C-alpha positions as CSV (number, residue, x, y, z in Angstrom):
1,M,8.4,25.7,-2.5
2,K,6.7,23.1,-5.0
3,S,10.0,23.2,-7.5
4,S,12.3,22.2,-4.3
5,Y,9.5,19.7,-3.3
6,F,9.6,18.1,-6.8
7,A,13.5,17.9,-6.3
8,L,13.3,16.5,-3.5
9,A,10.8,13.6,-4.8
10,V,13.1,13.3,-7.9
11,L,16.2,12.8,-5.6
12,L,14.2,10.3,-3.2
13,A,12.9,8.3,-6.4
14,S,16.5,8.0,-7.8
15,S,18.2,7.2,-4.5
16,I,15.7,4.3,-3.6
17,G,15.0,3.1,-7.2
18,A,11.8,4.3,-7.5
19,R,9.5,4.2,-10.8
20,A,8.2,7.4,-12.0
21,E,6.0,7.6,-15.3
22,C,4.3,10.8,-16.4
23,F,1.3,10.9,-18.8
24,G,-0.2,13.9,-21.0
25,E,0.9,17.0,-22.5
26,Y,1.1,20.7,-21.8
27,P,-0.9,22.2,-20.2
28,Y,-2.3,19.1,-18.2
29,R,0.1,16.5,-17.1
30,V,-0.2,13.8,-14.4
31,C,2.6,12.2,-12.9
32,T,2.9,9.0,-10.7
33,D,6.1,8.0,-8.5
34,S,6.3,4.8,-6.2
35,Y,9.1,3.2,-4.2
36,T,9.1,0.2,-2.2
37,D,11.7,-0.2,0.9
38,S,13.4,-3.4,1.8
39,R,10.7,-4.4,4.1
40,G,7.9,-4.2,1.5
41,N,6.4,-0.8,2.2
42,T,5.1,1.0,-0.6
43,T,4.4,4.7,-1.2
44,V,2.8,5.6,-4.1
45,R,2.1,9.1,-5.1
46,S,0.3,11.1,-7.9
47,Y,0.5,14.5,-8.6
48,D,-0.8,17.0,-11.8
49,T,0.2,20.2,-13.3
50,M,-2.8,21.7,-11.5
51,G,-1.3,21.1,-8.0
52,N,-3.3,18.2,-7.0
53,T,-2.0,15.5,-5.4
54,Y,-3.1,12.0,-3.9
55,S,-0.9,9.4,-2.1
56,V,-0.9,5.8,-0.5
57,D,1.0,4.0,1.5
58,T,1.1,0.6,2.4
59,R,2.9,-0.9,5.3
60,V,3.8,-4.8,6.1
61,R,4.7,-5.8,9.9
62,D,5.1,-9.0,11.5
63,L,2.6,-10.0,13.9
64,P,4.1,-10.9,17.7
65,G,2.7,-14.3,17.6
66,G,3.4,-15.1,13.6
67,G,1.9,-14.0,10.5
68,T,1.6,-10.5,8.9
69,E,-0.4,-7.7,8.9
70,V,-0.6,-5.4,5.5
71,G,-2.4,-2.1,6.1
72,S,-2.5,1.1,3.7
73,S,-3.5,4.6,4.3
74,D,-4.3,7.3,1.8
75,S,-3.6,11.2,1.7
76,E,-7.8,11.4,2.0
77,G,-8.0,9.6,5.4
78,N,-9.0,6.2,3.9
79,S,-7.2,3.3,5.5
80,Y,-7.4,-0.7,5.0
81,S,-5.6,-3.3,7.1
82,I,-5.7,-7.4,6.8
83,R,-3.8,-9.8,9.0
84,S,-2.9,-13.2,8.2
85,W,-1.9,-16.2,10.0
86,S,-1.8,-19.7,10.4
87,D,-2.0,-22.4,13.4
88,S,-3.2,-25.6,14.0
89,S,-6.5,-25.0,12.8
90,G,-6.2,-23.6,9.6
91,S,-5.0,-20.2,7.8
92,H,-6.8,-16.9,8.8
93,T,-7.4,-13.7,7.5
94,V,-9.1,-10.6,9.2
95,D,-9.6,-7.2,7.7
96,S,-10.5,-3.7,9.6
97,E,-13.8,-4.0,8.1
98,G,-14.3,-7.3,10.3
99,N,-14.4,-9.6,7.4
100,R,-12.9,-13.2,8.3
101,C,-12.1,-16.3,6.8
102,T,-10.4,-19.3,8.0
103,I,-9.4,-22.2,5.6
104,T,-9.0,-25.7,7.7
105,P,-6.3,-27.9,7.1
106,T,-8.8,-30.2,5.3
107,G,-10.1,-27.2,2.7
108,R,-13.2,-26.2,4.6
109,M,-13.9,-22.3,4.2
110,I,-15.5,-20.6,7.3
111,G,-16.4,-17.3,6.3
112,C,-14.7,-16.4,3.5
113,G,-17.7,-14.2,2.2
114,Q,-19.6,-17.0,1.7
């Protein structure tokens, strides 16, 4: 099963133009592969010769009223997202941890970790 999974990953990587790198020498080796689709969504996966794996998926989506949301989640259940948009009162960001930042048209920073 693992060899077919690895073959699928190699096939997927080559068909999408992904990058793959491996480090180390026998008996322990770590490999990482990544690919980005046409929308900017990215997947990074790391695996080693002992069967450990870890992955991070990042997705980009347009917000209905304008702006963008970038979110990421990993194979351990962690997630984070940040939304950004601009309007007449300035440029704004809000993240999934409740942090807010606005930069007004005059350059005044409101929030922004101050």
